[in-house]
C-alpha positions as CSV (number, residue, x, y, z in Angstrom):
1,M,-165.7,-74.8,-86.9
2,E,-164.7,-77.1,-84.0
3,D,-162.6,-74.6,-82.1
4,G,-165.0,-71.6,-82.4
5,E,-167.6,-72.6,-79.9
6,G,-168.0,-70.1,-77.1
7,Q,-166.0,-67.4,-78.8
8,R,-167.4,-63.9,-78.4
9,G,-165.4,-62.2,-81.2
10,P,-161.7,-61.3,-81.5
11,L,-159.9,-59.3,-78.9
12,M,-159.8,-55.6,-79.9
13,S,-156.8,-53.4,-80.1
14,T,-156.0,-51.6,-76.9
15,D,-154.1,-48.6,-75.6
16,D,-150.4,-48.9,-74.9
17,G,-149.7,-50.7,-71.7
18,V,-152.7,-53.0,-71.9
19,L,-151.9,-56.5,-73.0
20,R,-154.1,-58.8,-75.0
21,V,-153.4,-62.3,-73.7
22,A,-154.4,-65.7,-75.0
23,L,-154.2,-68.2,-72.1
24,L,-154.1,-71.8,-73.1
25,T,-155.1,-74.8,-71.0
26,Y,-155.6,-78.2,-72.4
27,R,-158.1,-79.0,-69.7
28,G,-159.7,-76.6,-67.2
29,N,-161.6,-78.7,-64.7
30,P,-162.5,-76.3,-61.9
31,R,-163.0,-79.1,-59.3
32,C,-160.2,-81.5,-59.9
33,G,-156.5,-80.8,-60.4
34,G,-154.8,-77.4,-60.3
35,Q,-155.0,-76.3,-64.0
36,G,-158.5,-74.9,-63.9
37,V,-157.8,-73.2,-60.6
38,Y,-154.7,-71.6,-61.9
39,V,-156.4,-70.3,-65.1
40,R,-159.5,-69.0,-63.3
41,H,-157.6,-67.0,-60.7
42,L,-154.7,-65.8,-62.9
43,S,-157.1,-64.6,-65.7
44,R,-159.2,-62.7,-63.2
45,A,-156.2,-61.1,-61.6
46,L,-154.9,-60.1,-65.0
47,V,-158.2,-58.5,-65.9
48,D,-158.2,-56.7,-62.5
49,L,-154.9,-55.1,-63.7
50,G,-156.6,-53.9,-66.8
51,H,-155.5,-56.4,-69.3
52,H,-157.7,-58.3,-71.8
53,V,-157.6,-62.1,-71.4
54,E,-159.2,-64.8,-73.5
55,V,-158.9,-68.4,-72.3
56,L,-158.6,-71.2,-75.0
57,S,-159.5,-74.4,-73.2
58,G,-160.1,-78.0,-74.0
59,P,-162.8,-79.9,-72.0
60,P,-163.6,-80.0,-69.1
61,Y,-163.9,-76.2,-69.3
62,P,-163.0,-73.8,-66.5
63,E,-165.2,-71.5,-64.5
64,L,-164.1,-68.0,-65.3
65,D,-164.8,-64.4,-64.3
66,E,-167.5,-62.9,-66.5
67,R,-164.9,-60.4,-67.8
68,V,-162.8,-63.2,-69.2
69,R,-163.6,-64.6,-72.7
70,L,-163.7,-68.3,-73.1
71,Q,-163.1,-69.9,-76.4
72,R,-163.9,-73.6,-76.2
73,V,-161.5,-75.9,-78.1
74,P,-163.5,-79.1,-78.1
75,G,-162.2,-82.5,-78.9
76,L,-163.6,-86.0,-78.4
77,D,-163.3,-85.7,-74.6
78,L,-162.6,-89.4,-74.1
79,Y,-161.9,-89.1,-70.4
80,R,-165.1,-87.4,-69.5
81,Q,-167.3,-88.7,-66.7
82,P,-169.5,-90.7,-66.3
83,D,-168.4,-92.5,-69.5
84,P,-164.6,-92.4,-69.8
85,F,-163.0,-94.2,-72.8
86,R,-166.3,-94.1,-74.6
87,R,-166.5,-95.2,-78.3
88,P,-167.3,-92.1,-80.3
89,H,-169.6,-92.1,-83.3
90,L,-167.9,-92.0,-86.8
91,A,-169.6,-88.7,-87.4
92,E,-167.6,-87.1,-84.6
93,L,-164.3,-87.7,-86.5
94,T,-164.5,-84.5,-88.5
95,H,-160.8,-83.6,-88.4
96,W,-157.6,-85.5,-88.4
97,T,-156.8,-84.5,-84.8
98,H,-159.9,-86.5,-83.8
99,V,-158.4,-89.6,-85.4
100,A,-155.1,-89.0,-83.7
101,E,-156.9,-88.5,-80.4
102,L,-158.8,-91.7,-80.7
103,G,-155.8,-93.7,-81.9
104,L,-153.6,-92.6,-79.1
105,T,-156.3,-93.3,-76.5
106,W,-157.0,-96.8,-77.8
107,T,-153.3,-97.6,-77.7
108,A,-153.1,-96.6,-74.0
109,G,-151.5,-93.2,-74.7
110,F,-152.6,-89.8,-73.4
111,P,-153.3,-87.6,-76.4
112,E,-154.7,-84.4,-74.9
113,P,-151.6,-82.2,-74.7
114,L,-150.6,-82.9,-78.3
115,V,-154.1,-82.6,-80.0
116,F,-155.0,-79.5,-77.9
117,S,-151.8,-77.7,-78.9
118,L,-152.6,-78.4,-82.6
119,R,-156.1,-77.2,-82.3
120,A,-155.0,-74.1,-80.4
121,H,-152.6,-73.3,-83.2
122,R,-155.4,-73.7,-85.7
123,A,-157.7,-71.5,-83.7
124,L,-155.1,-68.7,-83.4
125,A,-154.1,-69.0,-87.1
126,R,-157.7,-68.2,-88.1
127,R,-157.8,-65.2,-85.8
128,G,-154.9,-63.1,-87.2
129,H,-152.7,-61.1,-84.9
130,D,-155.3,-60.0,-82.4
131,V,-153.3,-61.1,-79.4
132,D,-150.0,-59.7,-78.0
133,V,-148.8,-62.8,-76.2
134,V,-149.8,-66.5,-75.9
135,H,-149.4,-68.2,-72.5
136,D,-149.5,-72.0,-72.3
137,N,-150.4,-73.7,-69.1
138,Q,-148.4,-77.0,-68.9
139,C,-149.6,-78.3,-72.3
140,L,-146.2,-78.2,-74.0
141,G,-147.6,-79.8,-77.1
142,T,-145.9,-79.7,-80.5
143,G,-148.5,-77.2,-81.8
144,L,-146.9,-74.5,-79.6
145,L,-143.8,-74.5,-81.8
146,G,-145.9,-73.5,-84.8
147,I,-147.4,-70.6,-82.7
148,Q,-143.9,-69.4,-81.7
149,A,-142.0,-69.9,-85.0
150,S,-141.6,-66.9,-87.2
151,P,-143.5,-66.7,-90.5
152,P,-143.8,-68.4,-92.9
153,R,-143.2,-71.5,-90.9
154,G,-145.3,-70.3,-87.9
155,L,-147.5,-67.6,-86.5
156,G,-144.7,-65.6,-85.0
157,L,-146.6,-64.9,-81.8
158,P,-144.7,-64.2,-78.5
159,L,-145.1,-67.3,-76.4
160,L,-144.3,-68.5,-72.9
161,A,-145.4,-71.5,-70.9
162,T,-146.0,-72.3,-67.2
163,I,-144.6,-75.6,-66.0
164,H,-145.9,-76.2,-62.5
165,H,-143.5,-79.2,-62.2
166,P,-142.1,-81.7,-64.7
167,V,-144.6,-84.5,-65.2
168,T,-141.7,-86.8,-65.6
169,V,-141.6,-86.8,-61.8
170,D,-145.1,-88.1,-61.7
171,R,-144.1,-90.8,-64.2
172,R,-141.2,-91.9,-62.0
173,V,-143.2,-92.0,-58.8
174,E,-146.1,-93.9,-60.4
175,L,-143.7,-96.5,-61.9
176,A,-142.1,-97.0,-58.4
177,H,-145.5,-97.8,-57.0
178,A,-146.7,-99.9,-59.9
179,G,-147.8,-103.4,-58.7
180,D,-146.6,-105.5,-61.6
181,W,-145.0,-105.4,-65.1
182,R,-148.4,-105.0,-66.8
183,R,-149.0,-101.8,-64.8
184,R,-145.5,-100.5,-65.5
185,L,-145.9,-101.2,-69.2
186,A,-149.3,-99.3,-69.2
187,L,-147.8,-96.4,-67.3
188,R,-144.8,-96.1,-69.7
189,R,-147.2,-95.9,-72.6
190,F,-149.5,-93.4,-70.9
191,Y,-146.6,-91.1,-69.9
192,G,-145.2,-91.2,-73.4
193,F,-146.3,-87.6,-74.0
194,T,-143.6,-86.4,-71.6
195,R,-140.9,-87.0,-74.3
196,M,-142.8,-84.5,-76.4
197,Q,-143.0,-82.0,-73.5
198,T,-139.3,-82.2,-73.0
199,R,-138.6,-81.5,-76.7
200,V,-141.0,-78.5,-76.7
201,A,-139.8,-77.1,-73.4
202,R,-136.2,-76.9,-74.6
203,R,-137.3,-74.8,-77.6
204,L,-139.4,-72.2,-75.8
205,A,-138.0,-68.7,-75.2
206,R,-139.4,-68.4,-71.7
207,I,-140.8,-70.7,-69.1
208,L,-142.5,-69.7,-65.8
209,T,-142.6,-72.0,-62.8
210,V,-144.0,-71.8,-59.4
211,S,-141.0,-72.5,-57.1
212,H,-137.3,-72.7,-57.0
213,S,-137.6,-76.4,-56.4
214,S,-139.6,-76.8,-59.6
215,L,-137.0,-74.7,-61.5
216,D,-134.2,-77.0,-60.5
217,D,-136.3,-80.0,-61.4
218,I,-137.2,-78.6,-64.9
219,V,-133.5,-78.0,-65.5
220,T,-132.7,-81.6,-64.5
221,E,-135.7,-83.4,-66.0
222,H,-136.2,-81.4,-69.3
223,G,-132.8,-80.0,-69.9
224,V,-134.0,-76.5,-70.2
225,R,-131.4,-73.8,-69.9
226,R,-131.7,-72.1,-66.5
227,E,-131.6,-68.6,-68.0
228,R,-134.9,-69.2,-69.8
229,L,-136.7,-69.9,-66.5
230,R,-138.4,-67.5,-64.1
231,V,-140.1,-68.2,-60.8
232,V,-143.6,-66.8,-60.3
233,P,-145.4,-68.3,-57.3
234,V,-149.2,-68.8,-57.5
235,G,-151.5,-67.1,-55.0
236,V,-154.5,-67.4,-52.8
237,D,-157.6,-65.2,-52.5
238,A,-157.3,-64.5,-48.7
239,R,-160.8,-62.9,-48.7
240,R,-162.3,-66.2,-49.8
241,W,-159.9,-68.6,-48.0
242,R,-160.2,-67.4,-44.5
243,P,-160.8,-68.6,-40.9
244,L,-164.5,-69.0,-39.9
245,A,-164.7,-68.2,-36.2
246,S,-168.4,-69.0,-36.2
247,R,-167.8,-72.6,-37.3
248,P,-166.5,-74.8,-34.4
249,R,-163.7,-77.3,-34.9
250,V,-164.7,-80.9,-34.8
251,S,-162.6,-82.8,-32.3
252,G,-160.1,-85.2,-34.0
253,R,-161.1,-84.0,-37.5
254,L,-158.3,-84.2,-40.1
255,M,-158.6,-82.9,-43.7
256,T,-156.6,-83.4,-46.8
257,T,-157.1,-82.4,-50.5
258,A,-155.5,-85.1,-52.6
259,S,-156.1,-86.9,-55.9
260,A,-157.0,-90.3,-54.4
261,D,-155.6,-92.4,-57.3
262,V,-152.3,-90.5,-57.8
263,S,-149.5,-92.2,-55.8
264,M,-147.5,-89.0,-55.7
265,K,-150.1,-87.4,-53.5
266,G,-149.3,-89.8,-50.7
267,L,-152.8,-90.6,-49.6
268,A,-152.1,-94.2,-48.9
269,H,-149.4,-93.2,-46.4
270,L,-151.9,-90.8,-44.7
271,L,-154.4,-93.7,-44.3
272,E,-151.6,-95.8,-42.7
273,A,-150.9,-92.9,-40.4
274,L,-154.6,-92.5,-39.5
275,A,-154.7,-96.2,-38.5
276,K,-151.8,-95.6,-36.1
277,V,-153.4,-92.4,-34.8
278,H,-156.6,-94.4,-34.1
279,T,-154.8,-96.6,-31.5
280,E,-154.5,-93.5,-29.3
281,R,-157.3,-91.3,-30.6
282,P,-160.3,-93.4,-31.6
283,D,-162.3,-90.2,-32.4
284,A,-159.9,-89.2,-35.1
285,E,-161.5,-89.0,-38.6
286,L,-160.3,-87.9,-42.0
287,V,-162.1,-85.9,-44.7
288,V,-160.6,-86.4,-48.1
289,V,-161.4,-83.8,-50.8
290,G,-161.3,-86.2,-53.8
291,A,-162.7,-89.6,-54.6
292,P,-161.2,-92.9,-55.7
293,R,-162.3,-94.4,-58.9
294,P,-164.0,-97.8,-58.9
295,G,-161.4,-100.5,-58.6
296,S,-158.8,-98.1,-57.2
297,P,-156.0,-99.7,-55.2
298,L,-156.8,-97.2,-52.5
299,L,-160.0,-99.1,-51.8
300,A,-158.0,-102.2,-50.9
301,V,-155.9,-100.1,-48.5
302,L,-159.0,-98.9,-46.8
303,E,-160.4,-102.4,-46.4
304,R,-157.1,-103.7,-45.1
305,L,-156.9,-101.0,-42.5
306,A,-160.5,-101.3,-41.5
307,L,-160.9,-97.6,-41.0
308,G,-164.6,-97.7,-42.0
309,A,-166.5,-94.5,-41.2
310,A,-163.3,-92.8,-40.0
311,V,-162.6,-91.8,-43.7
312,R,-165.1,-89.7,-45.7
313,F,-164.5,-88.7,-49.3
314,V,-166.2,-85.6,-50.7
315,S,-166.0,-84.3,-54.3
316,G,-167.6,-81.6,-56.4
317,V,-167.7,-79.1,-53.6
318,S,-167.5,-75.3,-54.0
319,D,-164.8,-73.1,-52.7
320,E,-167.0,-71.9,-49.9
321,E,-167.8,-75.5,-48.9
322,L,-164.1,-76.2,-48.8
323,V,-163.5,-73.2,-46.5
324,E,-166.2,-74.6,-44.2
325,L,-164.6,-78.0,-44.2
326,Y,-161.2,-76.4,-43.3
327,A,-162.9,-74.4,-40.5
328,E,-164.1,-77.7,-39.0
329,A,-160.7,-79.4,-39.1
330,E,-158.3,-79.5,-36.2
331,V,-155.4,-80.4,-38.5
332,A,-154.9,-80.2,-42.3
333,V,-152.4,-82.6,-43.9
334,V,-150.5,-82.5,-47.2
335,P,-148.9,-86.0,-47.4
336,S,-147.5,-85.7,-50.9
337,L,-144.4,-87.5,-51.9
338,Y,-143.6,-84.5,-54.2
339,E,-145.1,-81.1,-55.0
340,G,-144.1,-78.4,-57.4
341,F,-145.9,-75.9,-55.3
342,S,-149.1,-76.9,-53.4
343,L,-152.2,-74.8,-53.5
344,P,-153.9,-76.9,-50.9
345,A,-151.1,-76.1,-48.4
346,V,-151.5,-72.3,-49.1
347,E,-155.3,-72.5,-48.9
348,A,-155.1,-74.4,-45.6
349,M,-152.7,-71.8,-44.2
350,A,-154.9,-69.0,-45.4
351,C,-157.8,-70.6,-43.6
352,G,-155.8,-70.6,-40.3
353,V,-155.7,-74.4,-40.1
354,P,-152.7,-76.0,-38.4
355,L,-150.8,-77.8,-41.1
356,V,-148.7,-81.0,-41.3
357,A,-146.8,-81.4,-44.6
358,T,-144.0,-83.5,-45.9
359,T,-140.7,-82.2,-47.2
360,G,-141.5,-83.5,-50.7
361,G,-140.4,-81.2,-53.5
362,A,-141.3,-77.5,-52.9
363,L,-143.4,-78.0,-49.8
364,P,-140.7,-76.6,-47.4
365,E,-140.2,-73.6,-49.7
366,V,-144.0,-73.0,-49.6
367,V,-144.7,-73.4,-45.9
368,G,-141.3,-72.4,-44.5
369,H,-138.4,-74.5,-43.3
370,D,-138.6,-73.2,-39.7
371,G,-141.7,-75.1,-38.4
372,R,-143.5,-71.9,-37.5
373,A,-146.3,-72.2,-40.1
374,A,-146.3,-76.0,-40.5
375,V,-144.9,-79.2,-39.1
376,L,-142.7,-80.9,-41.6
377,V,-142.1,-84.7,-41.8
378,P,-140.3,-86.9,-44.4
379,P,-142.4,-88.0,-47.4
380,G,-143.7,-91.6,-47.4
381,D,-143.2,-92.0,-43.6
382,A,-146.5,-93.0,-42.1
383,G,-145.0,-93.2,-38.6
384,A,-143.7,-89.6,-38.7
385,L,-147.1,-88.4,-40.1
386,A,-148.9,-90.2,-37.2
387,G,-146.6,-88.7,-34.6
388,A,-147.0,-85.2,-35.9
389,I,-150.8,-85.5,-36.1
390,L,-151.1,-86.9,-32.6
391,A,-148.8,-84.2,-31.1
392,L,-151.0,-81.5,-32.6
393,L,-154.3,-83.1,-31.7
394,G,-153.0,-83.1,-28.1
395,D,-151.7,-79.5,-28.1
396,P,-154.3,-76.7,-28.6
397,A,-151.8,-73.9,-28.0
398,R,-149.4,-75.3,-30.7
399,R,-152.4,-75.6,-33.1
400,A,-153.4,-72.0,-32.5
401,S,-149.8,-70.8,-33.0
402,L,-149.4,-72.7,-36.3
403,G,-152.8,-71.6,-37.6
404,A,-152.0,-67.9,-36.9
405,A,-148.5,-68.1,-38.4
406,G,-149.8,-70.0,-41.4
407,R,-152.4,-67.3,-42.1
408,A,-149.8,-64.6,-41.8
409,R,-147.4,-66.4,-44.2
410,A,-150.2,-66.8,-46.8
411,L,-151.2,-63.2,-46.6
412,A,-147.6,-61.9,-46.8
413,R,-146.3,-64.1,-49.6
414,Y,-149.1,-65.4,-51.8
415,S,-151.6,-63.3,-53.6
416,W,-153.0,-63.6,-57.1
417,R,-152.5,-59.9,-57.7
418,A,-148.7,-60.4,-57.1
419,T,-148.8,-63.4,-59.4
420,A,-150.6,-61.5,-62.2
421,E,-148.2,-58.5,-61.9
422,A,-145.1,-60.7,-62.1
423,T,-146.7,-62.7,-65.0
424,A,-147.5,-59.5,-66.9
425,A,-143.9,-58.4,-66.5
426,Q,-142.8,-61.7,-68.1
427,Y,-145.3,-61.1,-71.0
428,R,-143.6,-57.8,-71.7
429,E,-140.1,-59.4,-71.6
430,V,-141.2,-62.1,-74.1
431,I,-142.8,-59.6,-76.4
432,A,-139.6,-57.6,-76.4
433,L,-137.6,-60.7,-77.1
434,A,-139.8,-61.6,-80.0
435,R,-139.5,-58.1,-81.5
436,A,-135.8,-58.2,-81.2
437,Q,-135.6,-61.6,-82.8
438,A,-137.9,-60.4,-85.7
439,G,-135.7,-57.4,-86.2
440,T,-132.5,-59.5,-86.3
441,S,-134.2,-61.9,-88.9
442,A,-135.2,-58.9,-91.0
443,R,-131.7,-57.5,-91.1
444,C,-130.3,-61.0,-92.1
């Protein structure tokens, strides 16, 4: 069975108060993007609270606590490295969802949310009712409706979803930065799955999101009724993400964690800012956690700015290596044009690194509006970024104040235990809603 690999048997019945959770993520990459990070930490924190959690994931698979079950839900994995957009063998097309995945990819679509949701529905249908609640992580595929719908049309399982932010925002930003009509046409086709996500989001009983900014955007972008939404911020493990007093700062070192090929992350604007900083601080250098793809437009930006060895890309690093990189940085930067939350911002604050961030999306909500824990600048403004960075590089006392306040804010507001407790409370609400709906249907 394609969706049984990695399964260690069904979840067993538990005592009252302990929830059996099926956590869905259509991709769980632990090193790139936030989905794998969210699933890893939330599942571990839920288990710490005594709940039973099983993660159903498409490739790439997440790294999980040993107490969390992983059920692999494999597909063709057509975006895998080092051979993306590979041509699969005919023998691999063992189910109609494989044909759909291949057809959508070959016609420039992005099939993963749809086909994963259908495979997850199939996997749960073969299991019987051995879970109390199903939690989707930003997939919003059509298969979720079959999980939520009452029998005989569906499985009748209590279901909620997390939307970190509406991907329609990514679509709009990418289109605004597209170079020509061919690129815009390709992007419109690739982001076609967002129409499905809007349809599905409107029909879900409960949606969690990570900030009030994202909540407003979900209402606007997807047309979800506000009363169906709840805000549950994500957290940080402050024992892992911490200052390292034994590791000295590197003079002029800047650091950012950004998807190099996603316009919304604003890395091109940070590179422009670095070029301006260099005119006054030739020792300034930038470490980017992330790497551009071959042929990336970002490479042309680097060549035009002639930054050379002043920019270093690193990828595939462990959490502890990231903590060490933060410890060496004099300033961390989040240059995003938009964020639904921003784990990199919280992790930088937890590490006690002075932070410069934009006012894009939820960033002011995350780091504070008052400038005590971070310096805020307008998104897309390389000059403002450069000015803020230069001011901090020249002011050790201000850097120390920001770093201490950022650490205090991260400790006070963002913990995975708090995230898990609030999420579990939402699980119980959704279970109660499903039972009430089932009772109403039975009476009718």
